[in-house]
C-alpha positions, 0 to 999 in steps of 0.5 A, spaced: 474 485 487 470 491 490 473 491 497 468 491 502 473 495 507 476 502 508 482 504 503 487 509 501 492 511 498 499 513 501 505 515 496 511 518 495 509 522 489 507 529 489 499 531 490 498 533 483 502 527 480 498 522 484 492 525 483 493 525 475 495 518 476 489 516 480 485 520 475 488 516 469 487 509 471 480 511 474 481 510 481 481 517 483 474 516 485 475 509 489 479 512 494 478 520 494 478 523 499 483 518 502 489 520 499 496 521 502 502 523 500 509 524 503 509 531 502 504 530 509 510 527 513 516 529 516 520 522 513 518 518 506 519 511 505 522 507 507 521 511 514 514 508 517 511 515 517 507 516 511 503 509 512 502 510 520 499 517 518 494 514 513 493 509 519 491 515 524 487 520 518 484 513 517 482 511 525 485 505 524 490 501 528 497 500 524 497 493 526 490 492 523 492 495 516 495 491 510 499 495 505 500 494 498 507 495 495 510 495 488 517 498 492 523 495 497 522 502 501 514 501 501 515 494 504 520 496 508 516 502 511 510 498 511 513 493 516 516 499 520 509 501 521 507 494 524 503 493 517 502 486 513 504 488 507 503 484 500 509 486 495 505 487 488 509 486 482 504 487 476 508 494 474 512 494 467 518 496 472 518 490 476 523 485 474 523 477 474 526 477 481 522 483 484 518 479 487 524 475 492 526 482 493 519 484 496 519 478 500 526 480 502 525 486 504 519 483 509 513 483 504 508 477 507 506 475 500 507 477 493 501 478 488 503 477 481 497 480 478 490 484 480 486 478 480 491 475 485 492 481 489 484 481 489 484 474 491 490 476 497 486 481 499 480 477 501 483 471 504 484 472 512 491 470 511 493 477 510 488 481 513 489 482 520 482 485 521 477 488 517 480 494 516 486 496 511 491 501 508 494 500 501 500 503 499 
């Protein structure tokens, strides 16, 4: 799905590693220049600093953001920032119980595939408003 909304990446990865990963997956052009690394803030995930910084840079209220996260620390950071969090378990590192762990950490819902994520992002249930940040 092509999202008709502002979007960014807010990652714990170092800037060089983050850019390489986004280039290898052909996502860099979809997010650049709105790519933020935890080195840009005082405290990384699970602190909310990175997501709050990204929202401020995007000029979007935190409560209007949706975070897509595959880590427990990231879910906790998104929740602490006052954002709606979608847990994402399509990564190869996610074990069978990972979705439940993300829900327990505060995710509103879990997407098990990119297709399911696309559907969730387009439904009003997880869109607090017309603006979003991805983590």
